[in-house]
C-alpha positions as CSV (number, residue, x, y, z in Angstrom):
1,X,-7.4,153.3,74.3
2,X,-8.3,156.8,73.5
3,X,-4.4,157.5,73.2
4,X,-3.3,155.0,71.0
5,X,-6.7,156.0,69.2
6,X,-5.4,159.7,69.2
7,X,-1.7,158.6,68.4
8,X,-3.3,156.7,65.2
9,X,-4.9,159.7,63.9
10,X,-1.8,161.6,64.4
11,X,0.3,159.3,62.3
12,X,-2.6,159.1,59.7
13,X,-2.8,162.8,59.4
14,X,1.1,163.1,59.1
15,X,1.0,160.8,56.4
16,X,-1.5,162.8,54.6
17,X,0.3,165.8,55.0
18,X,3.3,163.8,53.7
19,X,1.6,162.8,50.4
20,X,0.4,166.2,49.7
21,X,3.7,168.4,50.6
22,X,4.2,170.5,47.9
23,X,7.2,170.0,45.6
24,X,9.8,172.6,45.6
25,X,9.7,175.1,42.9
26,X,13.4,173.6,41.6
27,X,11.5,170.1,41.2
28,X,8.6,171.6,39.8
29,X,10.8,173.5,37.1
30,X,13.1,170.5,36.5
31,X,10.1,168.3,35.6
32,X,9.0,171.1,33.4
33,X,11.8,171.6,31.7
34,X,12.4,167.7,31.0
35,X,9.1,167.4,29.4
36,X,9.7,170.4,27.0
37,X,13.2,169.4,26.3
38,X,11.1,166.2,25.3
39,X,8.9,168.0,23.4
40,X,11.5,170.0,21.5
41,X,13.3,166.6,20.3
42,X,10.2,164.8,19.2
43,X,7.8,167.5,17.6
44,X,10.3,167.8,14.3
45,X,9.6,164.4,13.6
46,X,5.7,165.1,13.5
47,X,2.9,166.5,11.4
48,X,-0.9,167.1,12.1
49,X,-4.0,168.7,10.6
50,X,-4.5,171.8,12.3
51,X,-8.1,173.5,12.1
52,X,-8.5,177.0,12.9
53,X,-11.8,178.4,13.4
54,X,-11.3,182.7,13.8
55,X,-14.1,184.7,14.6
56,X,-13.3,188.4,14.2
57,X,-15.4,191.5,14.2
58,X,-15.3,193.8,10.4
59,X,-16.0,197.0,9.5
60,X,-19.2,197.4,8.2
61,X,-19.8,196.5,4.5
62,X,-19.2,199.5,1.8
63,X,-22.7,198.7,0.5
64,X,-25.2,201.2,1.5
65,X,-28.4,201.3,0.9
66,X,-30.5,204.6,0.0
67,X,-33.0,204.3,2.6
68,X,-32.1,207.0,5.1
69,X,-32.7,205.2,8.5
70,X,-31.5,202.0,7.6
71,X,-28.3,203.3,5.9
72,X,-27.3,205.1,9.2
73,X,-28.0,201.7,11.3
74,X,-26.1,199.7,9.3
75,X,-23.3,202.7,9.2
76,X,-22.8,202.0,12.5
77,X,-22.7,198.1,12.9
78,X,-20.0,196.1,12.6
79,X,-19.7,192.7,10.9
80,X,-18.9,188.9,12.7
81,X,-17.3,186.7,9.8
82,X,-16.4,183.4,10.7
83,X,-13.8,181.2,8.9
84,X,-12.9,177.8,8.9
85,X,-9.3,177.0,7.8
86,X,-8.0,173.4,7.9
87,X,-3.8,172.7,7.2
88,X,-1.4,170.3,7.4
89,X,0.9,171.3,10.0
90,X,4.4,170.5,11.2
91,X,7.4,172.0,13.4
92,X,10.8,172.6,12.2
93,X,13.4,175.1,12.2
94,X,14.6,177.0,9.0
95,X,16.8,174.7,6.7
96,X,20.3,176.4,7.1
97,X,19.3,178.4,10.5
98,X,22.3,178.1,13.1
99,X,19.4,179.4,15.8
100,X,17.9,176.5,17.6
101,X,14.4,178.2,17.9
102,X,11.8,175.8,15.9
103,X,8.9,177.5,14.4
104,X,5.3,176.4,12.9
105,X,4.8,175.6,9.3
106,X,1.3,175.2,7.6
107,X,0.1,174.5,4.3
108,X,-3.4,175.4,3.8
109,X,-6.1,172.3,2.4
110,X,-9.4,173.9,2.8
111,X,-11.5,177.0,3.9
112,X,-14.9,176.8,5.0
113,X,-15.2,173.0,3.6
114,X,-13.7,174.0,0.1
115,X,-10.5,172.3,-1.1
116,X,-7.5,174.2,-1.6
117,X,-4.9,171.5,-2.5
118,X,-4.8,167.8,-1.6
119,X,-3.2,166.8,1.9
120,X,-0.3,165.3,-0.3
121,X,0.4,168.2,-2.2
122,X,0.2,170.3,1.3
123,X,3.0,167.5,3.0
124,X,5.1,167.8,0.2
125,X,5.1,171.5,0.2
126,X,6.0,171.7,3.6
127,X,9.2,169.1,3.3
128,X,10.0,172.2,0.7
129,X,9.3,174.6,3.2
130,X,11.3,173.1,6.2
131,X,14.4,173.1,3.4
132,X,14.2,177.2,2.9
133,X,17.1,179.0,4.2
134,X,15.2,181.9,5.1
135,X,11.6,182.7,6.3
136,X,10.1,183.6,2.9
137,X,7.8,180.7,2.8
138,X,6.4,181.5,6.3
139,X,5.6,185.3,5.0
140,X,3.5,183.4,2.1
141,X,1.9,181.3,4.7
142,X,0.6,184.3,6.1
143,X,-0.2,186.3,2.9
144,X,-2.4,182.9,2.0
145,X,-4.3,183.0,5.4
146,X,-5.1,187.2,4.6
147,X,-6.0,185.9,0.9
148,X,-8.5,183.7,2.7
149,X,-10.1,186.5,5.0
150,X,-8.0,185.8,8.1
151,X,-6.8,188.8,10.1
152,X,-4.6,188.9,13.3
153,X,-3.1,185.8,12.9
154,X,-1.4,184.1,16.1
155,X,1.6,181.7,15.2
156,X,3.8,180.1,17.5
157,X,1.6,179.7,20.5
158,X,1.6,176.2,20.5
159,X,5.2,175.7,21.0
160,X,4.9,178.0,24.2
161,X,6.0,175.3,26.4
162,X,9.4,175.7,24.8
163,X,10.0,178.7,26.5
164,X,10.4,176.2,29.8
165,X,13.4,174.4,28.4
166,X,17.0,174.6,30.6
167,X,18.1,176.9,28.1
168,X,14.5,179.2,27.7
169,X,14.6,179.1,31.8
170,X,17.5,181.4,31.8
171,X,15.2,184.2,29.9
172,X,12.6,183.7,32.3
173,X,11.4,185.4,35.6
174,X,9.3,182.5,37.9
175,X,7.3,184.2,40.2
176,X,5.3,182.6,43.1
177,X,3.4,178.9,43.5
178,X,-0.2,178.7,44.2
179,X,-2.4,175.9,44.4
180,X,-4.9,175.3,41.6
181,X,-7.2,172.8,39.6
182,X,-7.2,171.8,35.9
183,X,-10.5,169.4,35.3
184,X,-9.9,166.5,38.0
185,X,-6.2,167.0,38.5
186,X,-4.9,169.1,41.4
187,X,-2.9,171.5,40.1
188,X,-0.1,174.1,41.1
189,X,0.0,177.3,39.5
190,X,3.2,179.2,39.0
191,X,3.4,183.0,37.0
192,X,6.1,183.9,34.9
193,X,7.6,186.6,32.4
194,X,10.2,186.6,30.0
195,X,13.0,188.9,30.5
196,X,13.4,190.1,26.9
197,X,11.6,190.5,23.4
198,X,14.5,188.5,21.9
199,X,12.6,185.1,23.4
200,X,9.3,186.8,22.8
201,X,5.9,186.1,20.5
202,X,6.1,187.0,17.1
203,X,2.9,188.8,16.6
204,X,1.1,189.5,13.2
205,X,-1.6,192.3,12.8
206,X,-1.9,193.5,9.0
207,X,1.4,194.2,7.6
208,X,2.9,195.1,11.1
209,X,5.3,192.6,12.6
210,X,6.6,192.5,16.2
211,X,8.4,190.6,18.5
212,X,7.2,190.9,22.3
213,X,8.3,189.4,25.5
214,X,5.4,187.6,27.1
215,X,4.3,186.6,30.8
216,X,1.4,184.5,31.9
217,X,0.8,181.5,33.8
218,X,1.9,177.7,33.8
219,X,-0.3,174.9,35.5
220,X,1.3,171.7,36.6
221,X,-0.2,168.3,38.0
222,X,0.9,168.7,41.5
223,X,1.3,164.9,41.8
224,X,4.0,165.0,39.6
225,X,5.0,168.3,37.8
226,X,3.7,167.2,34.5
227,X,2.6,170.8,32.5
228,X,-1.0,170.5,31.4
229,X,-1.7,174.4,30.5
230,X,0.4,177.6,29.6
231,X,-1.1,180.8,29.4
232,X,0.4,184.0,27.9
233,X,-0.3,187.6,27.0
234,X,1.1,190.9,26.2
235,X,0.2,194.1,25.8
236,X,1.2,197.2,24.0
237,X,-0.3,201.0,23.3
238,X,0.1,203.4,20.6
239,X,-1.2,207.0,19.7
240,X,-5.1,205.7,19.6
241,X,-5.2,202.2,21.3
242,X,-4.3,199.9,23.7
243,X,-4.0,196.5,22.2
244,X,-3.5,193.0,24.1
245,X,-2.9,189.5,23.1
246,X,-3.2,186.2,25.1
247,X,-3.4,183.2,24.6
248,X,-4.6,179.5,26.7
249,X,-2.3,176.4,25.2
250,X,-3.8,173.0,26.6
251,X,-1.1,170.3,26.5
252,X,-1.6,166.2,26.6
253,X,0.6,163.4,26.5
254,X,0.5,162.0,22.7
255,X,0.0,158.7,21.5
256,X,3.8,158.5,21.0
257,X,4.6,159.5,24.8
258,X,5.3,162.7,25.1
259,X,3.5,166.0,25.5
260,X,1.9,167.8,22.7
261,X,0.1,171.0,22.2
262,X,-4.1,170.1,21.8
263,X,-5.7,173.3,21.6
264,X,-4.5,177.0,21.4
265,X,-7.2,179.9,22.1
266,X,-5.8,182.9,21.2
267,X,-7.7,186.8,21.5
268,X,-6.7,189.9,19.8
269,X,-8.4,192.8,22.1
270,X,-8.0,197.0,21.6
271,X,-8.9,199.2,23.9
272,X,-10.9,196.5,26.4
273,X,-12.9,194.8,23.4
274,X,-12.1,191.7,22.0
275,X,-11.4,192.0,18.0
276,X,-10.6,188.7,16.9
277,X,-10.7,184.8,18.3
278,X,-8.4,182.5,17.1
279,X,-9.4,178.8,18.2
280,X,-6.7,176.4,16.9
281,X,-7.5,172.6,16.9
282,X,-4.6,169.8,16.4
283,X,-5.5,166.1,15.7
284,X,-3.2,163.6,17.1
285,X,0.6,164.5,15.9
286,X,1.3,161.3,13.5
287,X,5.6,160.2,13.0
288,X,7.3,160.5,9.4
289,X,10.1,158.6,8.4
290,X,12.1,161.2,6.7
291,X,13.2,164.7,6.3
292,X,13.0,165.0,2.6
293,X,9.5,163.2,2.4
294,X,6.9,163.1,4.8
295,X,5.8,159.8,5.2
296,X,4.0,158.7,8.0
297,X,3.9,155.2,10.5
298,X,0.6,153.9,11.2
299,X,-0.5,153.8,14.7
300,X,-1.5,150.7,16.4
301,X,-4.8,149.8,17.0
302,X,-5.1,151.0,21.1
303,X,-6.9,148.0,21.7
304,X,-3.8,146.1,21.1
305,X,-1.7,148.4,22.9
306,X,0.0,147.4,26.3
307,X,-1.3,149.2,29.7
308,X,0.8,153.0,29.0
309,X,3.1,153.7,31.8
310,X,1.8,156.6,34.1
311,X,3.8,159.9,32.9
């Protein structure tokens, strides 16, 4: 009886070990590239509302009181500037570009609660931007951000999962796989690094624009390899400063059945000190019906939807 009991425990332990067996790296990358490709195929047919909350340390105000003691105190202080910008947001390629790369397009509709334009006007402007043969509309978008007091704006981080398509994997070095956890999910953590700046992140700091290769971590759900989170960063230095830009992007399955960005936290760090933090949040992505006019399909009441299949 004791021998049979021991055999049963051994079998049970073996079954648990099989159930928890770690998928191979090729299996993980196959699932990740599949989800990235599904995102690439579907995200260009959607639009959403993006809320950007920026917290930035700014130089002291030019105003100087005459009181010497107070003036010295204020001169040594920096100001914390907080801005909230709400935009209509979509993803697409430049109208006549042969590049398969997808880009973010935004139209601001309010700043700190003050309306700038209606959502309808913003969506019309987005449809024009997406047909533009070059990137002048994107440059204008950044100029609009600057006019509204934003600094160190990060762009395209929400699309970092597209670096893991089959095409993109050819420009990545994938390192070791580690055990991890995301919320209630057991997860696997992979470290990755881009092998070329050509596929890197476009950064805007003031009037300076640069494309830099990224590296970071990718979290996938252990049970099925579903991507959950991507972390990315780059560092560079000049004669005076060492700068680091880092971002954490959370993904979730949308109501339309494909992964979509849920939030991005971007930080700009200079000489080890946090200078700017950008928090991007995305409302549920909505489908539009034509390329020339952005119209939305209404999502059904979730209470009337059939049970969703597990991803």
